N, C-alpha and C positions, 0 to 999 in steps of 0.2 A: 502493500501500500503507499503510494505516495505521501509524502507532508503537505503536499502542495498540489494543486489542482487549476490551477489558474493560467488567465492567459499572461499577465505580464508581472514581472517580479521586479521589486527596487531594491538595487544593491546599493547601500550606502558605506562609503568606501574611504576610508580616512586613513595616512599613517602620519607619525610626528616623529621626529627626530630630537635626539638629546645627545650628547657627548657618551653618555653609557650604550647607546646602542639607538634600534628602532622601534617603535609601538605602533603595531600593524591592527588593524580592525573592519570590520564589514559586517551590517546588518542587512538580512533579506528580509523583504516583507511579499507578501503576497498581496496583491492590489482587491482582489475579490474578497479574500477571509480576512485578510489582516492578521494573518499569521506571523510570527519575527520568530527569525533564527538570529542569533546572532554570536561570533566569536570572535577571538582575538590573540594575537603573539605578540610574543617579545624577543627579538633578537639582538642579542648583546655584542657589544664589538669583540666581546673573545669568545664568542659560539659558534662552533667548528661549522653550522651552516652561515655564517656573515662572510659568502666569499663577497657579498655586494658592499659597497661603501654606503655609508654611513650618512645617506641624505633624503629628505622631504620625498622626492622623487620615486626613489627604490622603496621607500616605504608603502608609496600610493601603490605601485605596481605590484608589491608584493600581497597587498591588503586585496586588491582587486582579483588578483593570482589564486588566493584561497577562497574568495567566494565566488569564481566563475567555476574551480575543481569541483565544489561543492554540489551547486548545481551540475554539472554532468554527471556526480558520481550518483544522485541522487536521481538522474534519468531527464532531469527538467533541460529543454531544449528551446524553449519558448520564447517570448518577448520579454526583453530585458531592459531596464532604463539604470543606468549607472548616475548615480550621484556623488559629485564629487566637489572638493573645493581646490581643485588643485588645474588651474587652467592651461600648465603644460602638458599633462597627463590627457587630459580629454582633448586637445588639440593634437595633441600627437598621435593619438589613438583614431582618432578620424580624419587625419592625414592633411589636416589644416596647416599643422607643421611639419616640415621636413627634418627628420633624425640626422646627421649626418654621422654620428658614432656618440658616443658617451659610454660611461660605466652602466647604464641602467640598459643600455640595447638588449643585452640578451632576455631580462624580465619585458620589454619590451616587446621584443619578439614572440614570447611565450603566450602573452595576454593576446595577441593579435591572432594567432593558431587559435586560441580557446575560444576568442571571438566568433569567429567563423563558424561555429558548431552551432549558432542560435538562430533563431528564427528571424529574429529583427533587434538591432542593438540602437540606442538611442542613448544620449547625456543632457544629464542636468548640471551648469554649474553653480553652486551655491556659494555663501561668502565663507569669510573665513573664521566665523563666529563659534563654530564646533574644532577649534585645531585640537583641544586637549581631548577631546572625543574617544580617540584610540588608547589612547594612554587610562582616562577612566573606566573604558571597556574592558580592557586588561587587568585592571586593578579587581574590580568589579568580580571578574571570572577566576581571579586568584583567592580570595576572599571565599566565592563557596565552594573552590577544590579544597582548600583549609578545612571549611566548617565540614565539609562531608568527609574528608581524612580522620576529623576528630570524632565522628560520630560511629564510625566504624570500628 
């Protein structure tokens, strides 16, 4: 049974960099039922996964990749709307801005390939008022994990 069965899914994608690493977060909302799935990750500059540079664009791309992979793992390939506060990421993925290179290019290319698997992709650019959302989301999930560990 699929968690979602609607046509459009909203991906709120945010990334936030700090000197110690990148906070990545995504919230996926079903347009029809308002069901929500949210998850986050923190990639420390010392993390073995962190072959990526510690930049906001990398955090945004990584967040988007997490969300797209989740949708595909759950066999959701319908219409998606990506909501981001990153003008560079939005414009690069839509082909408005050309990418000549850069440290985030491998992540960009992975996201482009994943986006091809959806029926329709649109973008909404929002303001920077939720800049710390990824960090807040990650901290919330850490508290839940800690509470579950204590309960078991």
